[in-house]
C-alpha positions as CSV (number, residue, x, y, z in Angstrom):
1,X,13.2,-46.4,-27.4
2,X,9.8,-47.8,-27.0
3,X,7.0,-46.7,-29.3
4,X,4.2,-47.2,-26.8
5,X,5.0,-46.0,-23.3
6,X,3.5,-47.5,-20.2
7,X,0.8,-44.7,-19.9
8,X,-0.1,-45.4,-23.6
9,X,-0.5,-49.1,-22.9
10,X,-2.6,-48.3,-19.8
11,X,-5.1,-46.1,-21.7
12,X,-5.2,-48.6,-24.6
13,X,-6.0,-51.4,-22.1
14,X,-8.6,-49.4,-20.3
15,X,-10.3,-48.4,-23.6
16,X,-10.3,-51.9,-25.0
17,X,-11.6,-53.3,-21.7
18,X,-14.3,-50.7,-21.6
19,X,-15.4,-51.3,-25.2
20,X,-15.2,-55.1,-25.1
21,X,-16.9,-55.7,-21.8
22,X,-19.6,-53.0,-22.1
23,X,-20.3,-54.0,-25.7
24,X,-20.6,-57.7,-24.9
25,X,-22.9,-57.1,-21.9
26,X,-25.1,-54.1,-22.8
27,X,-25.2,-53.9,-26.6
28,X,-27.2,-57.2,-27.1
29,X,-29.7,-56.0,-24.6
30,X,-30.0,-52.6,-26.3
31,X,-30.3,-54.2,-29.7
32,X,-33.1,-56.5,-28.5
33,X,-34.9,-53.6,-26.9
34,X,-34.7,-51.1,-29.7
35,X,-33.5,-53.0,-32.8
36,X,-30.7,-50.5,-33.6
37,X,-27.0,-50.9,-33.2
38,X,-26.1,-47.5,-31.7
39,X,-24.7,-48.6,-28.4
40,X,-21.8,-50.6,-29.7
41,X,-20.7,-47.7,-31.9
42,X,-21.3,-45.1,-29.1
43,X,-19.1,-47.0,-26.6
44,X,-16.4,-47.9,-29.2
45,X,-15.9,-44.6,-30.9
46,X,-15.9,-42.7,-27.6
47,X,-13.2,-45.0,-26.4
48,X,-11.2,-44.7,-29.6
49,X,-11.4,-40.9,-29.4
50,X,-10.0,-40.9,-25.9
51,X,-7.3,-43.3,-26.9
52,X,-6.1,-41.3,-29.9
53,X,-6.2,-38.0,-27.9
54,X,-4.1,-39.5,-25.1
55,X,-1.5,-41.4,-27.2
56,X,-1.4,-39.5,-30.5
57,X,0.3,-42.5,-32.0
58,X,-0.4,-44.5,-35.1
59,X,-1.5,-48.0,-34.1
60,X,-3.0,-47.2,-30.8
61,X,-6.7,-47.4,-31.8
62,X,-5.9,-50.5,-33.9
63,X,-4.6,-52.2,-30.8
64,X,-7.7,-51.1,-28.9
65,X,-9.9,-52.5,-31.6
66,X,-8.1,-55.9,-31.7
67,X,-8.0,-56.3,-27.9
68,X,-11.7,-55.3,-27.7
69,X,-12.5,-57.9,-30.3
70,X,-10.6,-60.5,-28.3
71,X,-12.5,-59.6,-25.1
72,X,-15.8,-59.6,-27.0
73,X,-15.1,-63.1,-28.4
74,X,-14.2,-64.4,-24.9
75,X,-17.4,-63.1,-23.5
76,X,-19.6,-63.7,-26.5
77,X,-18.0,-66.3,-28.8
78,X,-20.7,-66.1,-31.4
79,X,-20.4,-62.4,-32.0
80,X,-18.4,-62.6,-35.2
81,X,-19.9,-59.3,-36.4
82,X,-17.4,-57.5,-34.0
83,X,-14.8,-58.1,-36.7
84,X,-16.4,-55.1,-38.5
85,X,-15.4,-53.0,-35.6
86,X,-11.9,-54.3,-35.7
87,X,-11.7,-53.0,-39.3
88,X,-13.4,-49.7,-38.2
89,X,-10.7,-49.2,-35.6
90,X,-8.0,-49.5,-38.3
91,X,-9.9,-46.9,-40.4
92,X,-10.2,-44.6,-37.4
93,X,-6.5,-45.0,-36.7
94,X,-5.5,-44.2,-40.3
95,X,-7.8,-41.3,-40.8
96,X,-6.9,-39.6,-37.5
97,X,-3.2,-40.0,-38.4
98,X,-3.9,-38.4,-41.8
99,X,-5.6,-35.5,-40.1
100,X,-2.6,-35.1,-37.8
101,X,-3.2,-35.3,-34.1
102,X,-2.0,-31.8,-33.2
103,X,-4.5,-30.4,-35.7
104,X,-7.3,-32.5,-34.4
105,X,-6.9,-31.6,-30.7
106,X,-5.6,-28.0,-31.0
107,X,-9.0,-26.5,-30.0
108,X,-12.3,-27.7,-28.8
109,X,-13.9,-26.9,-32.1
110,X,-11.2,-28.8,-34.0
111,X,-11.8,-31.8,-31.8
112,X,-15.5,-31.9,-32.7
113,X,-14.8,-31.0,-36.3
114,X,-12.4,-34.0,-36.8
115,X,-13.4,-36.7,-34.3
116,X,-17.1,-36.7,-35.2
117,X,-16.6,-37.2,-39.0
118,X,-13.8,-39.8,-38.3
119,X,-16.2,-41.7,-36.0
120,X,-19.0,-41.4,-38.5
121,X,-16.9,-42.8,-41.4
122,X,-15.5,-45.6,-39.2
123,X,-19.1,-46.5,-38.0
124,X,-20.2,-46.6,-41.6
125,X,-17.3,-48.9,-42.5
126,X,-18.2,-51.2,-39.6
127,X,-21.9,-51.2,-40.6
128,X,-21.1,-51.9,-44.2
129,X,-18.8,-54.9,-43.3
130,X,-21.2,-56.2,-40.7
131,X,-24.1,-55.9,-43.2
132,X,-22.2,-57.5,-46.0
133,X,-20.8,-60.5,-44.2
134,X,-22.6,-61.1,-40.9
135,X,-26.3,-60.0,-41.1
136,X,-29.2,-62.2,-42.0
137,X,-31.1,-61.0,-45.1
138,X,-34.5,-60.4,-43.2
139,X,-32.8,-58.0,-40.8
140,X,-31.1,-56.1,-43.6
141,X,-34.3,-55.8,-45.6
142,X,-35.9,-54.2,-42.5
143,X,-33.3,-51.4,-42.5
144,X,-32.8,-50.9,-46.2
145,X,-30.1,-53.3,-47.0
146,X,-26.4,-53.0,-46.5
147,X,-26.3,-49.3,-47.0
148,X,-29.1,-48.8,-44.5
149,X,-27.2,-50.8,-42.0
150,X,-24.1,-48.8,-42.7
151,X,-26.1,-45.6,-42.2
152,X,-27.4,-46.9,-38.8
153,X,-23.8,-47.5,-37.7
154,X,-22.8,-44.1,-39.0
155,X,-25.4,-42.5,-36.7
156,X,-23.9,-44.5,-33.9
157,X,-20.5,-43.2,-35.0
158,X,-21.9,-39.6,-34.8
159,X,-23.1,-40.2,-31.3
160,X,-19.8,-41.9,-30.2
161,X,-17.8,-39.1,-31.8
162,X,-19.8,-36.4,-30.0
163,X,-19.5,-38.2,-26.6
164,X,-15.7,-38.9,-27.2
165,X,-15.1,-35.2,-28.2
166,X,-17.1,-34.0,-25.2
167,X,-15.0,-36.2,-22.9
168,X,-11.7,-34.9,-24.4
169,X,-12.9,-31.3,-24.1
170,X,-14.0,-31.8,-20.5
171,X,-10.7,-33.4,-19.6
172,X,-8.7,-30.6,-21.2
173,X,-10.8,-27.9,-19.6
174,X,-10.1,-29.4,-16.2
175,X,-6.4,-29.3,-16.8
176,X,-5.8,-32.9,-17.7
177,X,-2.9,-33.0,-20.1
178,X,-1.4,-35.7,-22.3
179,X,2.2,-36.5,-21.9
180,X,2.9,-34.6,-25.1
181,X,1.2,-31.5,-23.8
182,X,3.2,-31.7,-20.5
183,X,6.5,-32.0,-22.4
184,X,5.6,-29.0,-24.5
185,X,4.9,-26.9,-21.4
186,X,8.3,-27.7,-19.9
187,X,10.9,-25.0,-20.7
188,X,13.7,-26.4,-22.9
189,X,16.4,-24.2,-21.3
190,X,17.1,-23.4,-17.7
191,X,17.5,-19.7,-16.8
192,X,20.9,-18.6,-15.9
193,X,21.5,-17.6,-12.3
194,X,24.0,-14.8,-11.4
């Protein structure tokens, strides 16, 4: 039996492509205009939230992060800082698994209460790693050092978590169900006919 089904692979591929392509095209422009790294976090953690909602499998967001990193390196070979997001996707994966997927997506309020803090923590991890290993000192000094850079990415994680949770709630309210929800709604026995 396969761990990832074809629909899981499809959503992982779509999320990774969305994150990798949009990040490599628009995030540098956004960063040059405003000097803050919010857009890469916003795109990434919204995509990771959608992925974990759909698949509800450990490893799915890690795969998305690694494929998005590969896409980002193809489109922007010098963007080594994206390795921080690879690590953040592993953190996102592990923490959402610890929370338990059914708990996280049981109600709209639970989705916001779990996905926003998970995205915030993951954003802070990405910011800390990027600030520690990939940022030039003058840029770090401007934002208060490594911890300031981690806080900026945490804010981006908040925004990405909110948008991701809003997308999940909107999909659920419109009757879009994951494979697990559809299987749960199918009766396990057939009624007897006379």
